[in-house]
N, C-alpha and C positions, 0 to 999 in steps of 0.2 A: 610068453613067459608064464610058467605055472606058479601062481601066487599061493595056491593051497600047499604045494610041495615046499615052498619057501617057509610058510608058517609052520608046517609040520617039522621041518628041519630045525627051525629056530627053537621050537618047543622041546624037541629031543635034546638039543644042545644044552638048553638050560636045565633040563631034568638030570643030565649027567653030573651036574655040580649043584645038588639040591641045597646044601648048606650055604654055599656062596651066593646062590641066587636068592635064597630066603632072606639072608642078611641085607642084600641089596634092595629087595622089595620092601623090607622093614623100614629102610630110610625114607622111601617115598611114602609109605603108609603113614608114618609119623608126621611128615610134612603136610600131607593132604588133610589128615585128621586135625592137626593143630589149626590150620586155616579155617576149617569148617567150625570148629569149637569156638575159636576167637570171634568169628563173624556172628555166630548164634548168641554168644554172651554179650557182644557189643549191641546187637539189636534188642536183646532183652533189657539191658541197662538203659538204652535210649527209650524203650517203651515205658519203663518205670518213671523216668524223668518226664516224659510227655504226659503220663497219667497225673503226675503232680501238677504239671502246668494246667491240665484240664480241670483238676480239682480246685485250683486256685480261684477260678472264677471265670465268668463270661465276659471277656475283654475288660477286665477289672480296672477301674480308675479309683484309687483309694486315697481319700483325703482325711488326714488326721488333724485334730485340734492341737493347738500349742505350737511351739517352735519360735515364737517371737523373742527378739532380744530386748530386754528391759535393762537399761543402764549397763549395757555390755554383757549381761547374763542371759543366756538363752533359757527359756522356761521349760523346754523339752516337750515331748508329746503328751497329750492328755493332761497337761498341767495348768491349763488356763481355759476358761469358758469362751472360746472364740467361734465355735460353730453352733448354729441353731437350726431348727426345723425350717425356718424361713429361708436360710441359706440353701438347704437341700431343694426346696421348692423352686427357688430362683435358678439354680443350676439346671434343674429339669426343664424349666420353661425357656431359658435363655441360651442354652448350649445345644444346638441341633445335633451335634455329634454324640450326645449322651442319650441313650435309649431309655434306661430306667435308673431310678435312684432309690436308695434306702438309707434312712438315718440309722445310727448305731450307738447304743449306750451299753457299756459292758463293765463287769467287775467280777471278782472272785467271791464265792459265797458258799455257805454250808446248806445242803439240801437234805431233807428228811422224808422218809416214807416208812411208816410203822416203826419198827425197831432198827431200821437201817438208815445210815447217813453217809454222805459223801461230799467232799470239798471239790467244787468244780467252778466253771466259769459260765456266766449267763450273758446273752447278747439280746438287748432290746432292739428289735428291728421292725421294718415294715414287711408286708407280704411279698414285696419285690425281692427281698433278700434271698429267698429260696432260689429264684431264677439267677440272680447275680452271682451267687456263690455256688451254683449248681448243686444244691441240696435236693436229693430225691426222696420221696416219701416211701417208707416201708409199710406203715399202717396208719390209718386215719386220714385226715385232710388238714392242710395248713390253715392257720388262722387268717382271717379276712380283714379288709379295711374297716369293717364295722367293729371288729374286735379292737382294732387300734383306736378308733374314735371313742369307744366306750371304756378304754383301759381295762379290757377284760382279763380276768385271772385265768388265762390259758397258756399252754406252753407246748413246745416240741422238744424232745430229748434225743441225744445221740446214743449210739450203741453202748458206749462205755458207761454212761450214766444209767442206762436201762439195766445193764448187767449188774452193776453195783447195788442198785436199789431194788430191783424186781426179780433178778435171777431169771427163772423160766416163766414167771407170772406175766400175764398180758397187762401192760401198763396203761393201755388206752382206756380212758374213762376214770382212771384212778387220780386221787388228789395227793400232791406232794407239797411240802412246805419249803418255800424258797426264802430263806432269811426271815421266817415268821409269816410270810404271805402264802396262804393256800392257793395253789394253782392246779388246775385240771389238765392232765396230760391228754392232748387231743391228737397227737401225731408222734410217731417214732420215725427216725431218719435212717436211711441206708448208710452203712459204714463207708468211711473214706480212708481210714488208716492214718499213718503218720504223714505230717507235712514235710516240706523240704528241710525245715529246721529241726525235725525230729519230734515235734509236738503231736500229741494225740488229738486229731481233729474231731474225734467222736466224743470227746470228753467235754461236752457243752450243752447248754440249754438255750433255746430260742423262745422269746416271748414278745408281745407287742412293746414297741419302744415307749409308748405312753405309760404302760404299766411299770416298766423299769424306771422311768423318770420319776413318776409320782409316788410309787409304793415301795421301791427298793432303794433307789439312789438319792431321791429327794432333790433333783436338779431340773433345770429347764433347758440346759444346753446339751450338746451331743459330744461324744468322744470321736466319732468318725462319720463321714458321709461316704457310702459305698455306691459307686456308679458302674453302669455297664455301657461301654461305647458301642457304636453301631457296627464297628468291625475292628479286627485286630490291628489293621494298618493305621488307624487313627487314634489309638489309645493315648499316645503321648500328646498329640495335638488336642484331644479332648481334655486332657488334664491341664494343658496350658490355658485353654479357653475357660475352664472352670476356675482356675486360679485368678484369671483376670476378672471374672464376675465377683469372686470373693473379695479381692482387693478393693474393687469399687464399692461393694456393700459395706466393707469394714473401714472405708475412708482412710486407706493407707497412702501416705505420701510416696512419690516415685522412688525416693531414696530409702524408704523404710523396708525392713525385712518383712516377709510374710508372717502372719500369725497362725499359720497352718502349714502342713507338710503334705506334699504330693508324693505318695509312695508308688514305686514301680517294682513290685516283687517278681513280676514275670521276667524282668531283665536278668535277675539272678538265676532263675531256672533255665532261661534260654542260654545263658553263659555256661551253665552246667551241661546242657544238651550239646552245645558246640564242643565243650571239653571232652565229653563222652565220645563224640564222633571222632575227634582228633586222636584220642587215645586208642579207639578201635582201629583206626588206620595204622597207627604206630605198631600196635600188637600184630596186625596182619603182616606188616612189613617184617617184623621180627620172626613171626612164624614162617614166613616165606623163605627165610634163610635156611631152614631145615630142608626145604625143597632143593635149594642149590646144593646143599651138602649131599642129599640123596642123589642128585644128578651127577655130582663128582664121583660118587660111589659107582654109579652105572658106568661112567667113562672108564674108571679104573678096572672094573670087572671085564669090560669089553676089550680093553687093551691087553689084559692078561690072557683073555680068551684068544685073541688074534695071535699072540705069541705062542700059545700052546698048540694052536691048530695050523701052524704055518705049513707043515707038510700036507695037511688036508686041503688047504687052499691051493697049494701047488698042484696037487693031483686034480682038483676040480678044474683049474685053469687049463691044465694039460689036456683034459678030455673035452674041452670046448666051452667051459663056463665063461661068460662075459664078465667084464668089470662090473656092469650094472647088477648082474645076478649075485655076485659076491657081496657087493655093497648092500643090496636089498636084504640079503640073508642076515648080515650082522646088524643092520639097522632094524630089521624085524625083531631080532633078539632084544635089542635095546628098548624098542617100543613095547614089546611084550612084558618086559620087566616093569616098566613104568605103568602100563595099563593094569597089571595085576596089583601093583602097589597102590595105584589110584583107586581101584575098586574097593580094596580092603580099607583104604583110608577113608573113603566115603562112609562105609558101614561103621567103622570105629568112630568117626567124627559125629555121626548122627546119634549113635548110642551114647557116646561120651557127653554130647550136648544135653541130652535128656537127663542123664545122671547128675551132671553139674546143676541143671535147672532144679531138680528135686532137692539137691543139697542146699541150694541157695534160696529155695522157695520162689523162684521166678518162673513164669510160663515161657519156656523157650520157643523161639520162632526159627525153624530151620529155613534158611534162604535157599530156594530152588536155584536161584542165580548163582549162589556160591558153589553149589554142587556142580553145575555146568562149568563154571570157571575152573573148579578143581579138576574136573575130568579133562578139560582142555589143557591145563597146565601139565597134567600127568603125561599126556601125549607129547606136548611141546618139550618137556624135559627129556623124554626118551629120544626124540628126534635130534634135539640140540646137542645133548651130551653123547649120543651114539653116532653122530655123523662122522666125527674125526676117526674113531676106531674103524668104522665101516669103510671110510675112504682109504685109510691106511691098508686095510686088508685087500681092497680091490686093486691097489697099485703095487702089490708085491710082485716081484719078478718070479715067474713060475720056475725057472731053472734054479735060482737061489733058494726058493721055497722048498723044492724037492730035495735039495742038498742039506736042508736045515736039520740039525740033530736036536 
């Protein structure tokens, strides 16, 4: 059997009805392009959520002060001095699932440099905080434990604070006033962007927690204890063990509420990630409907073609063409339509994905697997929806076909 001749015959048959073939191809093109774009957008959205999860911290275990019920009234977070540096040290020493610990004291404050000022948030932390919260240095070097021990007047600033106070000027080595306390900028931080709640993570200042306690806030207690678990799998168990240590240290009765809160912000982000994946699958399913519509278009076109070419089929059968040859000819036309539509759909999908990515400001990731799947489906659509018309053509009675007007 001459497959080249069958392909040539199929191609000429399609070219005889250019408009009809083009509209049929367009249906497949739209379906394939839609699937590729949806997969690319879904992967880009998941990458953004995963980036937020990564920025959240290194297996973060977040313990907040407050939360105890007093006479039936809960005091809320940061509303009571229930956490101390000794608590942080005890957690580090007694919970093997906790790798690193950093105290945290924070508040909002006005900062000044020259004739510029900005209202921002400071965090009094330990050197471990940079690792726990995955803060990376842009310029300079983070403060050390010696700076914490001596309550040194040094600080690190985020990109937003840097832009507001210094503009294009190099801030390292300059002195800013934080609520009246002069602090030397020794490090600038790489930008993180917005958090999952929409807050600007770069709008903050980091300094030794002892400096914040003694010179800014005037307290001996902590607002938070931030910890890093040894692995992602044990974050919740590490939080439970830390809670047990704190309850014992705070002498809480078994029936008493905690006077602290264990936060699990990663659960929120993971839920968003799962929702994003589910939504992507839903959108892929919706986009796939257009492939079915395109396939129905192919079937419709091929049935019309069989009807129009009934006499041609009769002549071919009369001169010796087999049922298989007739069937392969029409099936070839169907597959040809779907292949051309699939190829165009891949090109349109890739270009469309990059254009959407530029409009949304997301780095698009074109999935090679999605392209292969799209190509497979384009062939599958041609075979599936072209089989019935091809089968119908091959079973025509040659005598009746020759008599057909």
